[in-house]
Structure formats: C-alpha cells, structure tokens
C-alpha positions as CSV (number, residue, x, y, z in Angstrom):
1,M,-20.4,4.7,-34.6
2,K,-20.4,7.4,-31.9
3,L,-20.8,4.8,-29.2
4,Y,-17.9,2.7,-30.6
5,K,-15.8,5.9,-30.6
6,K,-16.7,6.6,-27.0
7,I,-15.9,3.1,-25.9
8,T,-12.5,3.2,-27.7
9,I,-11.6,6.5,-26.1
10,A,-12.6,5.3,-22.6
11,S,-10.6,2.1,-23.1
12,L,-7.5,4.0,-24.1
13,V,-7.9,6.4,-21.2
14,L,-8.3,3.5,-18.7
15,T,-5.3,1.7,-20.2
16,A,-3.1,4.8,-19.9
17,A,-4.3,5.4,-16.4
18,L,-3.4,1.8,-15.4
19,F,0.0,2.0,-16.9
20,L,0.7,5.4,-15.3
21,E,-0.3,4.0,-11.9
22,G,1.9,0.9,-12.5
23,Y,4.8,3.2,-13.4
24,R,4.2,5.1,-10.2
25,E,3.9,2.0,-8.0
26,N,7.1,0.5,-9.3
27,R,9.0,3.4,-7.7
28,Q,7.5,3.1,-4.3
29,L,8.5,0.8,-1.4
30,E,6.2,-1.0,1.1
31,K,7.6,-2.6,4.2
32,S,5.9,-5.5,6.0
33,Y,6.6,-6.9,9.5
34,Y,5.9,-10.4,10.7
35,T,6.6,-12.2,13.9
36,I,6.8,-16.0,14.2
37,H,6.7,-17.7,17.6
38,S,9.3,-20.4,18.2
39,N,10.3,-22.3,21.3
40,K,13.6,-23.1,19.6
41,V,14.7,-19.5,20.1
42,T,15.9,-19.3,23.7
43,S,17.6,-15.9,23.7
44,S,15.7,-12.9,25.0
45,K,16.7,-11.1,21.8
46,P,14.8,-12.4,18.8
47,I,16.2,-13.2,15.3
48,K,15.4,-10.6,12.8
49,I,15.6,-11.3,9.0
50,A,15.3,-8.8,6.2
51,Q,14.1,-10.4,3.0
52,V,15.0,-9.0,-0.5
53,S,13.5,-10.7,-3.5
54,D,13.1,-10.3,-7.3
55,T,15.1,-7.2,-7.8
56,Q,15.6,-8.4,-11.4
57,F,18.4,-5.9,-12.1
58,P,18.3,-3.7,-14.2
59,R,14.5,-3.6,-13.9
60,L,14.6,-2.4,-10.3
61,R,12.9,1.1,-10.2
62,V,13.1,1.6,-6.4
63,S,16.0,3.9,-5.5
64,M,18.9,1.7,-4.3
65,D,19.6,4.2,-1.5
66,K,16.0,4.1,-0.3
67,L,16.1,0.3,-0.2
68,V,19.5,0.0,1.5
69,N,18.6,2.7,4.1
70,A,15.3,0.9,4.8
71,I,17.1,-2.3,5.5
72,S,20.0,-0.7,7.5
73,N,17.6,1.2,9.7
74,E,16.0,-2.1,10.9
75,K,19.3,-3.6,11.9
76,P,18.6,-7.2,10.8
77,D,20.7,-10.1,12.0
78,M,20.6,-11.6,8.5
79,I,19.5,-10.7,5.0
80,F,17.9,-13.3,2.8
81,Y,18.0,-12.6,-1.0
82,T,15.5,-15.1,-2.4
83,G,16.2,-15.3,-6.1
84,D,15.7,-13.4,-9.4
85,T,18.4,-11.0,-8.5
86,I,18.8,-10.3,-12.2
87,D,16.5,-10.4,-15.3
88,R,17.3,-13.1,-17.9
89,T,16.4,-10.7,-20.8
90,E,19.1,-8.1,-19.8
91,T,22.8,-8.0,-19.9
92,I,24.5,-8.8,-16.6
93,D,27.2,-6.2,-17.2
94,E,24.5,-3.4,-17.2
95,T,23.3,-4.3,-13.7
96,D,24.0,-2.8,-10.3
97,L,24.0,-6.2,-8.6
98,T,27.7,-6.0,-7.6
99,L,27.2,-2.6,-5.9
100,F,24.0,-3.7,-4.2
101,L,25.5,-6.9,-2.8
102,K,28.4,-4.8,-1.4
103,K,25.9,-2.5,0.4
104,L,23.9,-5.4,1.8
105,T,26.8,-7.3,3.1
106,Q,28.0,-4.2,5.0
107,I,24.7,-4.3,6.9
108,A,24.5,-8.0,7.9
109,P,25.4,-11.5,6.7
110,T,23.7,-11.9,3.4
111,F,22.5,-15.3,1.9
112,V,21.6,-15.7,-1.8
113,V,19.8,-18.4,-3.7
114,S,19.1,-18.6,-7.4
115,G,15.7,-18.1,-9.1
116,N,14.5,-18.9,-12.5
117,H,16.0,-15.8,-14.0
118,E,19.5,-16.7,-13.0
119,T,19.5,-20.3,-14.0
120,T,17.9,-19.6,-17.5
121,H,20.2,-16.6,-18.1
122,P,22.8,-17.2,-20.9
123,D,25.5,-15.8,-18.7
124,Y,24.6,-17.8,-15.6
125,K,28.3,-18.6,-14.9
126,Q,29.0,-14.9,-14.9
127,W,26.3,-14.4,-12.3
128,L,27.8,-17.1,-10.2
129,S,31.1,-15.4,-10.4
130,I,29.6,-12.1,-9.2
131,I,28.1,-13.8,-6.1
132,E,31.2,-15.8,-5.3
133,N,33.4,-12.7,-5.6
134,S,31.2,-10.7,-3.2
135,D,30.9,-11.1,0.6
136,A,27.5,-12.7,0.2
137,I,27.0,-16.4,0.9
138,L,25.6,-18.4,-2.0
139,L,23.7,-21.5,-1.0
140,E,23.2,-24.2,-3.6
141,N,21.2,-27.0,-1.9
142,E,23.3,-26.4,1.2
143,V,23.0,-26.0,4.9
144,K,24.9,-23.3,6.8
145,Q,25.0,-23.3,10.6
146,M,24.9,-19.9,12.2
147,T,24.9,-18.5,15.7
148,V,22.5,-15.6,16.1
149,N,22.1,-13.9,19.5
150,Q,23.5,-17.1,21.1
151,D,21.0,-19.3,19.3
152,K,22.0,-21.9,16.8
153,V,20.3,-21.5,13.4
154,N,20.1,-23.8,10.3
155,V,20.1,-21.7,7.2
156,V,19.1,-23.8,4.2
157,G,19.4,-22.6,0.6
158,L,17.6,-24.4,-2.2
159,S,18.7,-23.7,-5.8
160,N,16.0,-22.7,-8.3
161,G,13.5,-25.5,-8.8
162,S,15.1,-27.8,-6.1
163,T,13.0,-29.2,-3.3
164,Q,15.5,-31.5,-1.8
165,L,19.0,-31.4,-0.2
166,P,21.7,-34.0,-0.7
167,K,21.7,-36.5,2.2
168,K,25.0,-35.2,3.6
169,E,23.4,-31.7,3.8
170,L,20.1,-32.9,5.1
171,D,21.9,-34.7,7.9
172,K,23.5,-31.4,9.0
173,I,20.1,-30.0,10.1
174,D,19.9,-29.9,13.9
175,S,16.2,-30.4,14.6
176,S,16.6,-28.6,18.0
177,S,17.6,-25.4,16.3
178,E,15.6,-22.9,14.2
179,T,15.6,-23.8,10.5
180,L,15.2,-21.1,8.0
181,V,14.9,-21.9,4.3
182,L,15.6,-19.8,1.3
183,A,13.7,-21.2,-1.7
184,H,12.5,-19.0,-4.6
185,H,9.3,-21.0,-5.4
186,P,6.5,-20.7,-2.9
187,E,4.3,-23.1,-4.9
188,K,6.6,-25.9,-3.9
189,M,5.9,-25.5,-0.2
190,D,4.3,-29.0,0.2
191,D,7.4,-30.6,-1.4
192,Y,9.7,-28.7,1.1
193,S,7.6,-30.0,4.0
194,Q,7.8,-33.6,2.8
195,H,11.5,-33.5,2.4
196,L,12.9,-31.6,5.4
197,K,13.2,-33.7,8.6
198,T,12.5,-31.0,11.1
199,K,9.1,-29.5,11.9
200,G,8.5,-25.8,12.6
201,F,10.7,-24.4,9.9
202,T,10.2,-21.2,7.9
203,V,10.5,-20.9,4.1
204,F,11.3,-17.5,2.5
205,S,10.2,-17.2,-1.1
206,G,9.5,-14.7,-3.9
207,H,8.6,-15.5,-7.6
208,A,4.9,-14.8,-7.4
209,H,5.1,-11.0,-8.0
210,G,2.2,-10.5,-5.6
211,G,-0.1,-11.9,-8.3
212,Q,0.8,-8.8,-10.4
213,I,-2.6,-7.1,-10.0
214,I,-4.1,-7.3,-6.5
215,I,-7.9,-7.0,-6.2
216,P,-9.0,-5.8,-2.7
217,G,-10.7,-8.6,-0.9
218,I,-9.6,-11.2,-3.4
219,G,-5.9,-11.0,-3.8
220,G,-3.4,-11.5,-6.6
221,V,-4.8,-12.3,-10.1
222,L,-2.0,-14.2,-11.9
223,S,1.3,-15.7,-10.8
224,P,4.1,-17.7,-12.4
225,D,3.6,-21.5,-11.9
226,Q,0.4,-20.9,-9.9
227,G,-1.9,-19.5,-12.6
228,F,-4.9,-17.5,-11.9
229,F,-5.8,-16.5,-8.3
230,P,-2.8,-18.2,-6.8
231,D,-2.6,-19.5,-3.2
232,Y,0.8,-18.0,-2.2
233,T,1.6,-14.5,-3.3
234,D,2.0,-12.1,-0.4
235,G,3.0,-12.2,3.3
236,L,3.0,-14.9,6.0
237,Y,1.2,-18.2,5.7
238,Q,1.0,-21.1,8.1
239,V,1.2,-24.5,6.4
240,E,0.6,-27.3,8.9
241,D,3.5,-27.0,11.4
242,N,5.6,-24.7,9.2
243,H,5.6,-21.1,8.0
244,L,6.0,-19.6,4.5
245,V,6.9,-15.9,4.0
246,V,6.3,-14.7,0.4
247,S,7.7,-11.4,-0.9
248,R,5.8,-9.7,-3.7
249,G,9.3,-8.7,-5.0
250,L,10.9,-5.4,-5.7
251,A,11.0,-5.1,-9.4
252,N,8.5,-5.4,-12.3
253,S,8.7,-8.5,-14.5
254,S,8.5,-8.3,-18.3
255,F,4.9,-7.1,-17.7
256,P,5.8,-3.5,-16.8
257,A,2.9,-2.6,-14.5
258,R,2.1,-3.6,-10.9
259,I,-1.4,-2.6,-9.9
260,N,-2.2,-2.2,-6.2
261,N,1.0,-4.1,-5.6
262,Y,3.9,-2.0,-4.3
263,P,7.5,-3.2,-4.3
264,H,7.9,-5.3,-1.2
265,L,10.5,-5.5,1.6
266,I,9.8,-7.9,4.4
267,F,11.2,-8.0,8.0
268,T,10.5,-11.2,9.9
269,T,11.2,-11.7,13.5
270,I,11.6,-15.2,15.1
271,S,10.9,-14.9,18.8
272,N,10.1,-17.1,21.8
273,E,7.2,-14.6,22.6
274,K,3.8,-15.1,21.2
275,A,3.2,-13.5,17.9
276,D,0.5,-11.0,17.0
277,N,0.4,-10.4,13.2
278,S,-3.1,-9.0,13.1
C-alpha cells in the first residue's frame, strides 16, 4: 500500500510539473531563421517572409505586443498567416483577430489562408467578413502576383484541405518567378508537388503544433493528420526540388500544454546566395 501511495504521489507531482512547464512555455516566443537559395531571385536584396500560424484566438498566450514587435523589428517584405487564426471552440466576438490583423498589415502586405479551425467554425462567414474588412489579403485557391525588390513573385494560397488550384489560377503561375505557397496542411506536401506546374517552390504550413511534445533527438510525438512521430512538424524541409517550411504555431490547441515546444515565429529569406541553415 505504501508503494502504491508513493507511486500515486510521484505521478501527481510529475503531471503537475509537466502542466506548469506547459503553462510557462505557452507564454514564451521562439524565433527561427531559414534561408532558401533560388536562382529565380535576381535582386541583390533577398525576399524576407515572416510566418505567423495557429494563433487560435483567443487561445494565444504570447503577448500580442511581443509578437508584433518581433515581426516589425525584422522588417519583412511579406507576412504569411498560414491558418487556424481562430479556435473553432471559441466565440469569434471574443477574439483579438481584428486588432492583430490591423497591426500586421501596418508592417507589411499580409496574406491569409484558412485552416481547419476556420472552415469548421459555426461562424465561418463572420470570420470571412473579418478578413475581408481588414487590409489583409485572403487567398482562397488563388494566385496573386507581387513585385518584391524588383523580383516578380507568385503568391499562392490554398484553402483548408485544398491541394489544387482552378485551371485559370494555375495558368497564372509564371514558372520563371519565385512561387510561394500558403497551405495549412504540411502532410499534403506530395499532393502540392504533383499539382503545381513549377519546380523549386516553397510551401508554408502550420497545423502540426510541433508534434505537441518534442523529445530531444526524436522530434514531435503526435500531430493532427500525421499521427504518432509525424514527418513534418518543425522547420525547413527539402522535398525533392521544393521546400516546406512548417511552423510549430503560436497557441496551444485544446490540449493545453506544449512540452519542449515553444510558440514559434519563422523568418524565411529567399536569396540568390547559397544558403547555410546549419
């Protein structure tokens, strides 16, 4: 009986410690920096993208001021908001999404795609209205041509779950220009590769929550739609001729603790110089 009591107490202490650590980590902010080499970038000034993902308002615990200042200080050319801006279990009226979008769009052109939390939210139309009434650019299986530092760029946005563009949008992609894709789901990378005409594109995703609990030397433990020990959870991956950048996200999901898994803000530079991401 004494042994059982000791085991019970130890288990309770360990559980409490893990949740306290998860509580602490949810309020931190980790920044990652990646560089991708591309011959399609001809300007001496590279293209810099800030990626924001999985804020899941109102579950975001990172200070908005801290987050906005971190983005502003890097002076990005574009901001990619890669889905799950809100949480489907919460009321949209109680979120700070409108204010956050206003602050982001004051920094740089901001592109938004939907994630699973938007499209399954009972007030999805209200969310659409919030985005459309902001200065952000909502991409729903669309291609937007941009000029960044004198370079033409194809910015592609895939709605939640989509892996294909309508033909008229697909035909807009200039294969001689850099192609940057916002798509919430990293596990669909092979589908994106099969559909898009051009090679050498970069996909920006979230959704995986870093695998929720990260074991050093092993990686994330569990991710939506990828199951246990998922392939794509965190950082920069090369997939054949293309790249995939996965944010661990900024907020906790319905599971309240992130272990060894700080809220994640990514800055990706596309440059004609050789990359060193070691």
